[in-house]
N, C-alpha and C positions, 0 to 999 in steps of 0.2 A: 504494500500500500504506500503510495507516495507521501512523503512528509509534507505537512502543511506549512505554509509560510507563518512565522511566529506572529505576524500581525493580522492574520486572516480572521481570527476569532474576535478581534477587537474592532474590526472594520464595521462601521455603522451602516446599516442598510439605507438605501435611498428612501425618500419620502414616498415615492410611487410604490416601492416594495413594501413598506410598512402599511400603507393604505390597502394594498392588495392582500396582505396577510390578515388585516383586520376584517376585510370583507369576507375572507374565508371563514372566520369565526362567525360572522353575522349570518352567513348562509347555512351554517351548521344547525341541524335540529337540536333542540334542548336536551332530548333524551340521550344523545350521543356524547354530550359534553363530559359526563361523569367517567367515561372510559378513557379520557385523555390523561396524560401524566400531569402531576402537580408541578407548579413552578414557584419560584421565589421572588420574581419581579415581573414587571409588565413587558420588558424587552424579551425575556424568556417566553412569556406567554405568546407574544406575537410570532416568535421564531418557531414555536411548536404548532402554528396554525395548520389546519388541514388544507389539502389542496383546494384552492378556490374554484368555485363553479362559475367562472366568469365567461361571458359570451364574447363573440367577435366584436360586439359593440364596445366592450371595455377597451380592447386593443385600439379600436378606432379613436375612442376618446383619449387614450393615452398618447397617441400620435396625432391628435387633433391639430396642433400647430403646424405640423408638416403638411397635412392635408390642406390646411388653410393657405400655406405657402404655394402649393400647386394651383389652388383657385385664384390666388393673386396674379400669377403669371397668365392664366386664362383670361382673367378680367382685363389685364393690360392689353393683351392681344385683341380682345373684343373691342376695346376702346379705339384701337388703331384701325380696325376694319369697319366700324360702324360710326356714323352713317355713311354709306356709299364710298368707303375707302378714301374719304376726303381729308383725313388727317385726324389729329387728336382734338376733340371738342373740349375746350377748357372747362366750360360749365358742367358738362356731363362727367368729365374727369374729377372735378372737385366734388360733385355730388356722390360719385361712386367710391372714391378712394379717400375722401376727407370727411364730408358731412355725415354720411351714414355710418362709417366706422367710428367717428367721434361719438355719435349718439349711442351706439352699441357699447363702446368703452365706458361712457358715462353711466349708462344704465347698469352694466355689469358691476361696476365699482360700487355704486350706491346700493344695489341689491345685495351684493356679496359681502362687502366690508362693513356696511352700516346696518343693513336689514338682515344679514345672516341668511340670505336666500341663495339658492343655486340657480344657474341658468336653466332655461326651459328644457334643455335636452338631458338634464340629469336623470330623469325618470326612464329615459331610453337605455341608460347604462346600468343603473341599479335602483331597486325599489327602496333601499335603505336611505335614511336621511338623518344627518346630524351636522354639527358645526364643522367637523373635520372634512366630511365628504363635500359639504357646500363650499368650503374654502378651496379644496382641491379643484372642484369644478370651476370655480371663479378664476383660479390661477390659469387653468387650461384655456378658458375662454379669452382672457386677456392676452395670453401668449399667442393665441390663434389670430386675434385682431392685429397684433403687432406683426405677426408673420405674414398675414394677408397683404398688408400695406407695404411691408418691407420687401417682399418678393416682387411686388409690382414695381417698386422703386428701382430695384436692381435690374429688372427686365427693361424698364424704361431707358436706363442708361446704356444697356447693351444694344438696344435699338438705335439710340442716338449715335453710338459709336459706329454701328455697322450699316446704317441706312439713312436716307433722307426723310426727315419728319417735319411736318408743319403743324403748329399749334394755332388754333383759331377759336372764335366764339361767335355765336349768332343767336338771335331770338326773334320771335314774332311779336313780342309784347314790348311796347315802348317803355313802360314803367321799369321793366327789367333792364333794358338797354341803358337807361339813365342811371342805374344804380350799380352797374358792374364795377366802375371805379371804386365806389365805396365798399363793395364786397371784397375786392382785392386788398384794400386798405385794412379792413377788419381782419382778414386772414393773415396779414403780415404781423398784426398784433403789436406793432411798434418795436418788435425785436429784430425782424429782418427787413431789408429794404423792399418797399412795395414797388410793383411795376410802374414805370413811368406812364403818364396819361397818353403820350404819343404812341408808345408801344401797344397799349391796350386798344386804342382807337384803330391803329393800323392792323391789328389782328382780327378785327371784325370781318366776318365773311364777306360782307358787301363791299369792303374796300380792297379785297384781294383780287388781283387779276393774274391768272396763271398759277395753278397750284404747284407745278413742278419747280418753279424758279423763285417765286415770291416768298419773302420772309424767312428764307432758310437761315439767314444770319441771326434770327431771333430764336431759333430752335434751342440752342444751348442755354440762352437766357431764360426761356420759359422752363426748360428742364431743371435748371438750378433753383429757380424760385419755387416751383412745385415740389422739389425735393425738400427744401427747407420747410415748406408748409406741412408736408407729410411727417417730417421728423418732429416739428414743433407741436402739432395738434394730435398726432396719433402714436407714432412709434415710441417717442420718449415717455409720454404719460402712461402708455400701456405697459411698458417695461418696468417703470417705477412702481406702478400699482401691482403688477405681477410679483415683483420682489417683496412688496409689503404682504401680499397674500402668502407668499412662500414662508416669510418669517412667522406670520401668525399660524400657518399650518404646522410648522415645526413645533411651536409651543403647544398647539392644541393636541397634536399626536402624542406628545410626551405625557399628556393627562387625558387621553382619549376616553377612558372609562367614566370620567366625570361628565362627559357630554353624550353618552349613549347608555341607556339603561340596560339594554340587552347585553352589551359588551361588558358592562360593569358586573352584571350578575354572573356571566360566564367566568370572568376573571377572578372574582372573589370565591367562587365555588372551587377553583383549582389552586388558589394561592395558599402557600404554606404560611401558617401563623408566624409572623416575625417575632412575636412576644411569647415566651414560654412562661407559664405560671407554675410555680412550685409551692406546694403547701408547706409553709415553715411552721415548725412547732415553736410556739412562744416559750420563753424561759419560764419554767415552772418554779413555784416557790420551793425552796429546799425544805423538805419535810424533816430533815435532821435538826432544823432550827425550831422545831416544835417546843413550845413553852411548857409542854407537859401539863402538869397540875400547877397552874400559876398561883403565886402567892398574892392574895388580894388583901390589901391593907384596909383595915377598918379604922377610919379616922375622919375627922371633920375637915372641911375645906376652910382654911383660915386665911390663906394668903391670896390677895387679888391676882388676877391674871387675865389673859385673853380667852374669852369664851366663844367657841365656834358653834354657831347655831344653838345657843343655849337660851333658855327662857329667862326673862328678866326676873331678878330676885333670887335665883338659885345659887349664884356665886357670891363670894365674899364682897363686901363693899369695896368700891374702887376698881372693880373689874370692868373691862371693856368688852362689849358684846359685838361680835363680828359675824358676817355671813348673810345678814338680812338686807343690807344696802348694796351699793355698787362696789365693785372691786377696787376702784380708785379711792373711794372713801375709806375702805378698810386699810389700804396701804398708807393713807395719811394718818390714820389712827395708830398703826403700828410704828410709824416713824416718830409720832408725837409721844407715845407712851412706852416705846420699846426699851428705853434705858431704865425705866422704873419697874416694869413688870417682868417676872422671870418664868411664869408658868403659862401653859396652854391647857384648857379644859375642853375635852371632847367626850361625847357619849360613845361607848364601845360599839353600839349598834349602828352608828353613823357610817356612811361610806366616805372614805377619804378621797379627796378630789385634788386636782392640780392647783386650784386656787388656794387651798389650805397649805399645800407644799410651798407655793410661792411666798405666802405670807410668813411662814416659819423661816424660810431662807432669808427673807428680808429682816426678820427679827434677829437671826443669828449674827447679822452684821453689827448689831448693837449689844447683844447679850451672848456671852460665850456659853454654849450648851444649855439652852433653856430646857425646862422639864415639860414633857408632854404627858399629861395626866388623863388616863382613860377612866371615865366614871362608869361603874357597873351598877345597874339598878338593884333594888333589894331582891327581886326575884331573878336569880341568875339565868340568863338564856341558855337553852340546852346546847347551842352551838358556840358557847363562849370560847372554847379552845380554837375553833376555826376563825372566829372574829379576831382574837388576839394575834393569831398567826398572820392574818391579812394586814393588821396594823403594823406588825413587825416587818413584813415584806414591803409595805408602803414606805416605811422609814428607811429601809436599806436601799430600795431602788431610787428613791428621791435623794439619797445621800444627805439626810437631815442629821445635823449634829445636835441631837436632843437626848435627854434621859427619858426612857419610857417607863412609866409607873402606872400601876393598876390600882384604883382606889374604889372602895364601896363607901360613899359618904354616909356618915351618920346623920340622922335626921336632926336638923337644927333650924332655928328660926332666925333668918338674917334680916327679917323685916323690922 
């Protein structure tokens, strides 16, 4: 098996190839998608596309600019032969190779780049429709218009070099005759030199005597001016707009599933999950730290402290009650009284929270190793050991520098 070039795998496929691959997926029945191999990105998804079921019309649309170029040569030949092989009629030339192509380029650009619509012949090529297909069709149409006019321009100069040609104009309508000068001025657009009035009037059919010899000296003059008009109004704008379509098409194809629901469904059904979820066992409390049968001190609460979610009047006078107001108010109270108070009072059945840990940490900056007193009610809860273990785990995980004490307060009247 011949060795592959090292860069062959990294060579990016053309936009036509990527679009053809995408159409292969869109033509595929949904029940056959599950049998395809999985992929890890959209480029791999396109490269694994099934053989597209594209008709001859697709190939015609792909080489549409070349077909238009052939038509441009035929149109130029027709203009030289009609009417009556009398020469090139300037008004018919401008109508065929400037005005009509300009209107088509303008309509294609507005519909494709602004309206997001494809040219009329898109449905002859594929029944699928989305932004990428529309932009590709728009690009092909603009290239076709430029190719049509460009090939006619090249053929015009080949004829000027190889044979004698006469350019003239004629009309049966006086209003048109009076405005030919203005028409040529407008087509010059102030960018190129407009034909002189003497040359325009001399080229009117009624002023010409002898088709074989008259005005041959003006043939190159008219050929140069018509060439500039075709470049200015058709070829340059069409190529610029086609380049803009090409740029937008490249960006759209990179995110094609975002613009086509069917392609997005196929892609996500075959895409490997980029994120792998692993169930992590959280750190469990060390059961060896069990407090076993804790020693519960029977004593009265005599020293004031911070009470966390305690009822008013249950703690010694001078205590500060926290947890009922806002967290910022609790922080202010701790800063104000932290240097005076050394104890924290909590019910053993309460659930320790992060707010409590933050306040104790703040207090530890003012008081070295305050005491956390867990108050046990008269009727000891059956799960007392588990509650005490939870509080000990809370202290260790939050790295609180406190002395943990368990107290069953004696009944006293602080009122």
